[in-house]
C-alpha positions as CSV (number, residue, x, y, z in Angstrom):
1,M,-4.8,6.8,-24.1
2,P,-6.3,7.6,-27.8
3,R,-4.6,10.0,-30.0
4,P,-6.1,13.5,-29.6
5,P,-8.3,14.3,-32.7
6,H,-7.1,16.7,-35.3
7,R,-8.3,20.3,-35.1
8,G,-10.6,20.2,-38.2
9,T,-10.3,22.7,-41.1
10,R,-13.1,22.8,-43.7
11,R,-12.3,22.7,-47.3
12,T,-13.9,25.5,-49.3
13,P,-13.7,26.3,-53.1
14,R,-12.5,29.8,-52.3
15,R,-9.4,28.7,-50.2
16,P,-7.7,25.8,-52.0
17,V,-4.2,27.1,-51.5
18,R,-4.7,27.9,-47.9
19,F,-6.2,24.5,-47.3
20,A,-3.3,22.7,-49.0
21,L,-0.7,24.5,-46.9
22,L,-2.5,23.8,-43.7
23,A,-2.8,20.1,-44.7
24,L,0.9,20.0,-45.3
25,L,1.6,21.6,-41.8
26,L,-0.6,19.1,-40.0
27,A,1.1,16.4,-41.8
28,A,4.5,17.5,-40.6
29,V,3.8,18.2,-37.1
30,G,1.2,15.5,-36.2
31,P,-1.8,15.8,-33.9
32,A,-1.2,18.5,-31.1
33,T,-2.9,19.9,-28.1
34,A,-2.6,23.6,-26.9
35,L,0.4,22.3,-24.9
36,G,2.3,21.0,-28.0
37,P,2.6,17.6,-29.8
38,V,1.5,14.6,-27.6
39,A,2.7,11.1,-28.2
40,P,-0.1,8.5,-28.5
41,L,-0.8,6.5,-25.2
42,A,-2.5,3.2,-24.8
43,V,-5.0,2.8,-22.1
44,Q,-5.0,-0.6,-20.3
45,A,-8.0,-2.0,-18.5
46,P,-7.2,-2.5,-14.8
47,P,-7.1,-6.1,-13.8
48,D,-9.6,-7.4,-11.5
49,R,-8.8,-7.3,-7.8
50,P,-10.5,-8.7,-4.8
51,A,-12.1,-6.1,-2.5
52,G,-12.6,-6.1,1.2
53,P,-10.6,-5.4,4.3
54,V,-7.7,-7.4,5.3
55,D,-6.5,-7.9,8.9
56,P,-3.1,-6.4,9.6
57,G,-1.8,-9.8,10.7
58,T,-2.7,-11.5,7.5
59,E,0.1,-12.6,5.4
60,A,0.3,-11.9,1.6
61,G,-0.2,-14.4,-1.0
62,T,-3.9,-15.5,-0.4
63,G,-5.1,-13.8,-3.5
64,T,-5.8,-10.5,-2.0
65,R,-3.6,-7.6,-2.9
66,T,-2.2,-6.5,0.4
67,A,0.0,-3.6,1.3
68,T,3.2,-3.8,3.2
69,D,3.1,-3.3,6.9
70,S,-0.6,-3.6,7.8
71,D,-1.9,-5.0,4.5
72,T,-4.4,-3.2,2.3
73,A,-5.4,-3.5,-1.3
74,T,-6.4,-0.1,-2.8
75,D,-4.1,1.9,-5.1
76,T,-4.4,5.1,-7.1
77,G,-2.1,6.6,-9.9
78,T,-1.4,6.3,-13.5
79,S,1.2,6.5,-16.3
80,T,2.5,5.0,-19.3
81,A,6.3,4.6,-19.7
82,T,8.4,4.5,-22.8
83,D,12.2,4.1,-23.3
84,T,13.1,7.7,-23.6
85,G,10.5,9.2,-21.1
86,T,7.1,9.0,-19.8
87,V,3.9,11.1,-20.4
88,W,2.2,12.0,-17.1
89,T,-1.4,12.7,-16.8
90,N,-3.5,15.5,-15.1
91,P,-5.6,14.2,-12.2
92,G,-8.5,12.5,-13.8
93,T,-11.0,9.8,-12.7
94,P,-8.9,7.2,-10.8
95,T,-9.6,3.5,-11.5
96,P,-9.3,0.7,-9.0
97,T,-5.5,0.3,-10.0
98,G,-4.9,4.0,-10.0
99,R,-4.8,4.6,-13.7
100,S,-6.3,7.9,-14.8
101,T,-8.5,8.9,-17.7
102,A,-7.0,12.4,-18.0
103,V,-5.3,14.0,-20.9
104,P,-1.4,13.9,-21.0
105,T,0.3,17.3,-20.4
106,A,4.0,16.8,-19.8
107,V,6.9,14.6,-20.5
108,P,9.5,14.5,-17.8
109,T,13.2,14.4,-18.9
110,A,15.0,11.1,-19.0
111,A,17.5,12.5,-16.3
112,S,14.7,13.4,-14.0
113,L,13.1,10.0,-14.5
114,R,16.3,8.3,-13.5
115,L,16.7,10.4,-10.3
116,A,13.0,10.0,-9.4
117,G,13.3,6.1,-9.8
118,R,16.1,6.1,-7.2
119,R,13.4,7.0,-4.7
120,I,10.9,4.2,-5.6
121,V,10.5,0.8,-3.9
122,Y,8.6,-1.5,-6.4
123,S,6.5,-4.5,-5.9
124,Y,5.4,-7.3,-8.3
125,P,2.8,-10.1,-8.4
126,G,3.5,-13.8,-8.5
127,E,6.7,-15.8,-8.2
128,T,9.0,-14.3,-10.7
129,P,10.1,-10.7,-11.2
130,P,8.5,-9.5,-14.6
131,P,10.7,-8.5,-17.4
132,E,9.5,-4.8,-17.3
133,L,10.6,-4.6,-13.6
134,L,14.1,-6.0,-14.4
135,E,14.5,-3.6,-17.3
136,T,13.5,-0.7,-15.0
137,I,16.2,-1.9,-12.5
138,R,18.8,-2.2,-15.2
139,A,18.3,1.2,-16.3
140,G,18.9,2.6,-12.8
141,R,15.4,3.7,-12.1
142,A,14.6,1.7,-9.0
143,A,15.7,2.1,-5.4
144,G,14.4,-1.3,-4.2
145,V,11.8,-3.9,-4.1
146,I,9.5,-5.1,-1.4
147,L,8.7,-8.9,-1.3
148,F,5.7,-10.6,0.2
149,K,4.7,-14.3,0.7
150,E,3.2,-14.6,-2.7
151,N,6.6,-13.8,-4.0
152,A,8.2,-16.7,-2.1
153,P,6.3,-19.8,-2.3
154,S,9.5,-21.7,-1.4
155,P,13.1,-20.7,-0.2
156,E,14.5,-22.0,-3.6
157,Q,12.1,-19.9,-5.7
158,L,12.7,-16.8,-3.6
159,R,16.5,-17.1,-3.9
160,S,16.1,-17.5,-7.7
161,A,13.8,-14.4,-7.8
162,V,16.2,-12.4,-5.6
163,E,19.1,-13.4,-7.9
164,L,17.4,-12.1,-10.9
165,L,16.8,-8.8,-9.2
166,K,20.4,-8.6,-7.9
167,T,21.7,-9.4,-11.4
168,A,19.6,-6.6,-12.9
169,A,21.0,-4.1,-10.4
170,R,24.6,-5.2,-11.3
171,E,23.7,-4.4,-14.9
172,S,22.6,-0.9,-14.0
173,P,24.7,2.2,-14.7
174,S,25.8,2.6,-11.2
175,G,25.8,-1.1,-10.1
176,A,24.5,-0.2,-6.7
177,P,22.7,-2.9,-4.6
178,L,18.9,-2.7,-4.3
179,L,17.1,-2.3,-1.2
180,L,15.5,-5.7,-0.9
181,M,12.9,-5.6,2.0
182,T,10.0,-7.3,3.7
183,D,8.1,-7.2,7.0
184,Q,9.6,-9.6,9.4
185,E,8.4,-8.3,12.7
186,G,7.8,-11.6,14.4
187,G,4.7,-13.4,15.6
188,K,1.7,-12.9,13.2
189,V,3.5,-10.4,10.9
190,R,6.2,-12.6,9.1
191,R,6.4,-12.6,5.3
192,L,9.2,-15.4,5.4
193,P,9.2,-18.6,7.5
194,G,11.6,-18.6,10.3
195,A,12.8,-16.2,13.0
196,P,11.7,-14.2,14.9
197,V,9.0,-16.6,16.2
198,H,8.0,-14.3,19.1
199,S,5.7,-11.4,18.7
200,A,6.5,-8.1,20.1
201,R,3.9,-8.7,22.9
202,Q,5.5,-12.0,23.7
203,T,8.9,-10.5,23.8
204,G,7.7,-7.8,26.2
205,A,6.2,-10.6,28.5
206,A,9.4,-12.7,28.4
207,A,11.5,-13.4,31.5
208,D,14.3,-11.6,29.8
209,P,12.7,-9.0,27.6
210,A,16.0,-7.3,26.4
211,G,17.7,-10.5,25.6
212,D,14.6,-11.9,23.8
213,A,14.3,-8.7,21.7
214,A,18.1,-8.9,20.8
215,R,17.8,-12.6,19.9
216,S,14.7,-11.8,17.7
217,G,16.7,-9.0,16.0
218,T,19.6,-11.4,15.3
219,G,16.9,-14.0,14.0
220,A,15.2,-11.6,11.7
221,A,18.5,-10.6,10.3
222,G,19.4,-14.3,9.6
223,T,16.1,-15.1,8.0
224,L,16.4,-12.1,5.6
225,A,20.0,-12.4,4.8
226,D,19.7,-16.2,4.0
227,A,17.1,-15.0,1.5
228,G,19.3,-12.3,0.1
229,L,17.3,-9.5,1.7
230,N,19.0,-6.5,3.2
231,V,16.2,-4.3,4.9
232,N,13.5,-5.3,7.4
233,L,10.5,-3.1,7.9
234,A,10.7,-3.6,11.5
235,P,10.7,-3.1,14.6
236,V,7.3,-1.5,15.5
237,L,7.8,1.2,18.1
238,D,4.1,2.0,18.7
239,V,3.2,2.3,22.4
240,F,-0.3,1.0,22.9
241,D,-2.6,3.0,25.2
242,A,-5.4,0.5,25.7
243,P,-5.3,-3.5,25.8
244,D,-6.6,-5.0,22.5
245,N,-6.6,-1.8,20.6
246,F,-5.4,-1.8,16.9
247,I,-1.7,-2.3,17.6
248,D,-2.0,-4.5,20.6
249,H,-4.6,-6.9,19.1
250,F,-2.1,-8.3,16.6
251,E,0.6,-8.4,19.2
252,R,2.7,-5.7,17.5
253,S,3.5,-3.6,20.4
254,Y,6.2,-4.4,23.2
255,S,4.4,-2.5,25.9
256,G,2.0,0.3,27.0
257,K,5.1,2.0,28.5
258,P,7.2,4.2,26.3
259,E,10.5,3.3,28.1
260,V,10.1,-0.3,27.7
261,V,9.2,0.1,23.9
262,A,12.3,2.2,23.7
263,E,14.5,-0.4,25.3
264,L,13.2,-3.4,23.4
265,G,12.8,-1.8,20.1
266,T,16.3,-0.6,20.2
267,A,17.8,-3.9,21.3
268,F,16.0,-5.5,18.2
269,L,17.2,-3.1,15.8
270,A,20.8,-3.0,17.1
271,A,21.1,-6.7,17.0
272,Q,19.6,-6.9,13.5
273,Q,22.0,-4.1,12.1
274,Q,24.9,-5.7,13.6
275,S,24.1,-8.7,11.4
276,G,24.1,-6.5,8.3
277,V,20.3,-5.9,7.8
278,A,19.0,-2.3,8.0
279,A,16.2,-1.8,10.5
280,T,13.0,0.4,10.1
281,A,11.3,2.1,13.1
282,K,7.6,2.5,12.5
283,H,5.1,4.1,12.5
284,F,6.1,7.7,13.4
285,P,4.9,9.5,15.4
286,G,3.0,6.5,16.9
287,L,-0.1,4.4,16.2
288,G,-0.6,3.4,19.8
289,A,-3.7,5.4,20.3
290,A,-5.6,3.9,17.4
291,A,-8.8,2.0,18.3
292,R,-9.4,-1.6,17.3
293,D,-11.1,-0.6,14.1
294,E,-8.7,2.3,13.0
295,N,-6.6,0.8,10.4
296,T,-5.0,3.3,8.1
297,D,-4.7,0.6,5.3
298,E,-8.5,0.6,5.1
299,R,-9.7,4.2,5.8
300,P,-8.6,7.7,7.2
301,V,-7.7,7.7,10.8
302,V,-7.6,10.8,13.0
303,L,-5.7,10.5,16.4
304,P,-6.4,13.6,18.5
305,V,-3.7,12.9,21.1
306,P,-2.6,16.1,23.0
307,L,0.9,17.3,21.8
308,A,2.7,16.8,25.3
309,E,1.3,13.1,25.4
310,L,2.2,12.4,21.7
311,R,5.8,13.6,22.4
312,A,6.0,11.8,25.7
313,R,4.6,8.5,24.6
314,G,4.5,8.2,20.9
315,E,7.7,9.8,20.0
316,E,9.9,8.9,22.9
317,P,11.0,5.3,21.6
318,Y,12.1,7.0,18.4
319,R,14.7,9.2,20.3
320,A,16.3,6.0,21.6
321,A,16.1,4.4,18.2
322,I,17.8,7.3,16.6
323,A,20.5,7.3,19.2
324,G,20.9,3.6,18.6
325,G,21.6,4.2,14.9
326,V,18.4,3.1,13.2
327,R,18.8,3.4,9.4
328,L,15.2,4.0,8.4
329,V,12.0,5.5,9.9
330,M,8.5,4.9,8.4
331,A,5.8,7.5,9.0
332,S,2.3,6.8,9.9
333,W,-0.7,7.5,7.5
334,A,-2.8,8.7,10.6
335,V,-3.6,12.4,11.0
336,Y,-2.3,14.0,14.2
337,P,-4.2,17.3,14.7
338,A,-1.8,18.3,17.4
339,L,1.0,18.5,14.7
340,D,-1.1,18.9,11.5
341,A,-4.9,18.9,11.4
342,D,-5.1,18.5,7.6
343,R,-2.6,15.9,6.5
344,P,-1.5,12.4,7.3
345,A,2.0,12.3,9.1
346,G,3.8,10.9,5.9
347,L,2.4,13.9,3.9
348,S,3.1,16.5,6.5
349,G,6.3,18.7,6.5
350,A,5.5,19.6,10.1
351,V,5.6,15.9,11.1
352,V,8.5,14.7,8.9
353,Q,10.7,17.8,8.8
354,G,9.5,19.5,12.0
355,E,9.3,16.6,14.5
356,L,11.5,13.7,13.1
357,R,14.2,15.7,11.4
358,R,14.6,18.9,13.5
359,R,13.2,18.0,16.8
360,L,14.6,14.5,17.1
361,G,17.6,15.0,14.9
362,F,16.9,11.8,12.5
363,R,19.4,11.9,9.6
364,G,18.6,8.6,8.1
365,V,16.2,7.5,5.4
366,T,12.6,8.2,5.7
367,V,10.0,5.7,4.0
368,T,6.4,5.9,3.5
369,D,3.9,3.2,4.4
370,A,2.0,1.9,1.4
371,L,1.0,4.6,-1.1
372,E,-2.2,2.7,-2.0
373,A,-3.5,2.8,1.7
374,G,-7.1,3.7,2.2
375,A,-6.2,6.5,4.5
376,L,-5.0,8.4,1.6
377,A,-8.3,8.1,-0.3
378,G,-8.8,12.0,-0.2
379,F,-5.4,12.8,-1.5
380,G,-5.5,12.1,-5.3
381,D,-4.0,9.2,-7.3
382,T,-0.6,7.6,-7.1
383,G,1.3,10.5,-8.5
384,D,-0.4,13.1,-6.3
385,R,0.4,11.1,-3.2
386,A,4.0,10.6,-4.3
387,V,4.5,14.3,-4.9
388,A,2.9,15.1,-1.6
389,A,5.0,12.7,0.3
390,A,8.3,13.8,-1.3
391,G,7.4,17.4,-0.7
392,A,6.9,16.6,2.9
393,G,10.3,15.1,3.3
394,M,9.8,11.4,2.6
395,D,12.9,10.0,0.9
396,L,11.6,6.5,-0.2
397,L,8.2,5.9,-1.6
398,L,6.7,2.4,-1.0
399,C,4.6,1.1,-3.9
400,S,3.4,-2.2,-2.6
401,A,0.2,-2.9,-4.6
402,R,2.1,-5.6,-6.7
403,D,1.6,-3.6,-9.8
404,I,4.6,-2.3,-11.7
405,Q,2.6,0.6,-13.2
406,Q,2.0,1.9,-9.6
407,G,5.8,2.4,-9.2
408,D,6.0,3.9,-12.7
409,A,3.3,6.3,-11.9
410,A,5.1,7.5,-8.7
411,A,8.4,7.9,-10.5
412,E,6.8,9.8,-13.4
413,A,5.0,12.2,-11.1
414,L,8.1,12.9,-9.1
415,A,10.1,13.5,-12.3
416,T,7.4,15.9,-13.7
417,A,7.1,17.8,-10.4
418,L,10.9,18.1,-10.3
419,D,11.0,19.4,-13.9
420,G,8.4,21.9,-13.2
421,G,9.7,23.3,-10.0
422,R,6.9,21.9,-7.7
423,L,9.6,19.9,-5.9
424,D,12.8,21.7,-4.8
425,A,15.9,20.4,-6.7
426,G,18.3,20.6,-3.9
427,E,16.1,18.9,-1.4
428,F,15.3,16.2,-4.1
429,S,19.0,15.6,-4.7
430,S,19.5,15.2,-0.8
431,A,16.8,12.7,-0.7
432,V,18.4,10.7,-3.4
433,G,21.7,11.0,-1.8
434,R,20.5,9.6,1.5
435,V,18.9,6.5,-0.2
436,D,22.1,6.1,-2.4
437,T,24.2,6.0,0.8
438,L,22.0,3.5,2.5
439,R,22.1,1.3,-0.6
440,T,25.9,1.3,-1.1
441,S,26.5,0.8,2.6
442,L,24.6,-2.5,2.5
443,G,27.2,-4.2,0.1
444,R,27.4,-5.0,-3.5
445,P,24.5,-6.9,-5.1
């Protein structure tokens, strides 16, 4: 961002002394705004990105920037980082990669930046973690990294990349392991080659569904552990309500019966976690009512399911998963008017705190779906979304646009909101504590 112009002072023959004093003062303090001195910022042009919808079953790495769990490409948010802090900008005109053209107004403290970074899951483009991401990890300002097919063109290359990430984590002040994650659901949604081969639908139709689900969970853990990863963004606990709807079309639902989904999802996650890889139940409180074209990665989705039905069908598998010890729960980006008519689930305290935490008693880590999702188009840039999600009770923020600046933008917005009192310090600390506990429980890097 260009340096703000000097406030001009005209030279007149009658005020030479006053002008000289003012010139000396300006030279001493430098350019300023009404909010105080502002460090110069550089605006970078956004890289070109392919546009267009991506099917949820499409794996990453085909040239389209796709999100995590159901693959999307849009992003919003902006910032510019420095070694000692970051200047955050007011909401301005968002660009395709989320950078803003607004004027910088606040510099979060270095301590708040470190705290905020411990809630951010980064992503990166290409085969090798870029130096700026490794430096962020070394500084202790990252909770984890999500990996996609484009990051893993071969098993050897993936192991090399993961070792770089782990080495950077070992060099951080705490030395705590990163959360290294991907989507390894099975069937059409597998970021890495290998188990589980069966989709959720195939598991539900197997001769021994519970046994097949357990074997899939063990297989998923083996695939991820062999690559050095420790978190799987699976299983899907959505209960489809119509054949070939959004979640069933891609074979990501075990069944149209909540009790079946509860049994098989819990079998998958329990077997996986017994093998040392944390499981993520998604997408709370359920995407089973979404029609074929209702993809939250592409656009806003409203699911007007009555509250009694939402709790009896959508939420019921989560009760079993929580009882089974699931470590993470991912919230949906759909809007559920029965719970909150104005905000997607992951931005709603009524959903995250009211339903998931208080009603169902979940005490683990909450994680957003992709912050760049099209469903959030009306909720500002990356920074706005990050603050809203944190305020709603989401612990981890998933920045999966393969753009390091997206993660930086989220962290800087959280830190600024924390310093300014927009986010409660006690709740912020509790969220970081849950994330830290998960990280340390998964072993040293």
